[in-house]
C-alpha atoms as one frame of an Amber mdcrd trajectory, in Angstrom:
protein
   0.000   0.000   0.000   1.429   3.417  -0.900   2.308   5.882   1.798  -0.266
   8.530   2.570   0.139  11.779   0.669   1.537  14.744   2.514  -0.380  17.790
   1.451   0.426  21.478   1.710  -1.789  24.143   0.186  -3.844  21.658  -1.871
  -7.611  21.167  -1.935  -9.331  17.787  -1.941 -10.458  18.602  -5.479  -6.844
  19.118  -6.572  -5.782  15.849  -4.913  -8.500  14.001  -6.829  -7.392  15.774
 -10.016  -3.801  14.543  -9.504  -4.961  10.970  -8.901  -7.274  11.136 -11.934
  -4.444  12.587 -14.038  -2.068   9.749 -13.123  -4.751   7.150 -13.874  -5.523
   8.798 -17.227  -1.821   8.876 -18.138  -1.539   5.152 -17.388  -4.599   4.400
 -19.520  -3.270   6.435 -22.454   0.133   4.730 -22.271  -1.562   1.319 -22.340
  -3.568   2.385 -25.406  -0.487   4.022 -26.987  -2.573   7.140 -27.551   0.016
   9.762 -28.536  -2.522  12.569 -29.049  -4.213  11.829 -25.738  -0.864  11.898
 -23.960   0.123  15.165 -25.632  -3.076  16.745 -24.313  -1.729  16.182 -20.783
   1.236  18.485 -21.394   1.605  22.237 -21.509   2.917  23.597 -24.809   6.317
  24.318 -23.227   6.656  21.146 -21.133  10.141  19.878 -20.325  10.681  16.153
 -19.647  13.859  14.784 -18.117  13.689  11.006 -18.687  16.378   8.725 -17.273
  19.594   8.525 -19.304  18.361  11.040 -21.890  18.728  14.697 -22.730  15.849
  17.022 -21.902  12.818  16.748 -24.182  11.127  20.134 -24.581   7.811  21.026
 -26.193   4.930  18.954 -27.516   6.510  18.202 -30.901   9.617  16.708 -29.272
   7.447  14.811 -26.789   5.362  13.483 -29.674   8.503  12.145 -31.397   9.626
  10.561 -28.125   6.318   8.735 -27.665   6.207   7.649 -31.292   9.694   6.181
 -30.881   8.806   4.414 -27.631   5.613   2.989 -29.112   7.533   1.691 -32.139
   9.996  -0.114 -29.865   7.696  -1.475 -27.157   4.852  -3.917 -27.515   2.941
  -3.778 -24.239   3.390  -0.874 -21.834   1.866  -0.658 -18.391   2.439   2.055
 -15.811   1.097   2.644 -12.320   2.066   5.943 -10.689   1.196   6.975  -7.139
   1.400  10.511  -5.767   3.213  10.610  -2.431   3.436  14.325  -1.704   1.534
  17.195  -3.251   2.361  20.840  -2.639   0.193  23.646  -3.972   1.554  27.031
  -4.982  -1.288  29.085  -6.461  -1.821  27.798  -9.993   0.952  25.218  -9.683
   1.269  21.831  -8.001   4.467  19.970  -7.230   3.946  16.215  -7.049   6.472
  13.670  -5.789   5.523  10.228  -7.038   6.613   6.631  -7.402   5.897   4.406
 -10.348   6.048   0.856 -11.608   6.672   0.615 -15.343   6.266  -2.696 -17.159
   7.239  -2.981 -20.783   8.123  -5.505 -23.380  10.378  -4.657 -26.266   9.226
  -6.390 -29.385  10.762  -9.865 -29.514  12.164  -9.712 -25.952  11.129 -10.666
 -22.441   9.010  -8.274 -20.413  10.803  -6.050 -17.889   9.687  -4.067 -14.880
  11.275  -0.967 -13.431  10.381   0.912 -10.298  11.217   4.525  -9.934  10.385
   7.891  -8.560   9.935  11.360  -9.880   8.869  14.918  -9.335   6.441  16.722
 -11.615   5.352  20.330 -11.708   1.793  20.881 -12.914   0.213  24.169 -13.919
  -3.469  25.008 -13.883  -4.835  25.927 -17.315  -8.303  26.622 -18.658  -8.308
  22.949 -19.737  -7.305  21.643 -16.291  -3.958  20.575 -14.857  -1.099  20.098
 -17.343   2.431  18.839 -16.783   4.985  21.624 -17.075   8.097  19.752 -15.913
   8.572  16.038 -15.217  11.798  14.503 -13.924  11.957  10.775 -13.188  14.449
   7.996 -12.685  14.711   4.328 -11.884  17.491   4.013  -9.357  19.342   0.762
  -8.807  18.301  -1.184  -5.721  20.062  -0.153  -2.530  22.985  -2.327  -1.543
  22.655  -4.055   1.790  23.885  -1.799   4.572  23.522   1.445   2.628  21.013
   4.144   3.422
């Protein structure tokens, strides 16, 4: 069971919106719906995926998704918000995720990671402005 969210300056409505957003993102990844995913991002979004340069703007994000969807067969993601901090028309969300994928012709893999996303409120609802995530190696025994 995920840890309870720590909340600062966030309404119950905004918490539900974050949870709904993460569920929608997972659904769109499963369906490989590039246009649906792009609708989740602000025009000037910056993504910082693991082991990659920054990806900035919807056109670059579209190319990234098209590449991923050409490489992977099945994709499944489950993200959980841990902490949410509100700052006017912005939300900072610290989250964890489980990402399962299968490259075409290979065995399925699973990675677990964490990230921080900055959302901004728009007339169309919450949109991702920045998203930084990683999948760290497991901790070695005895390390903290």
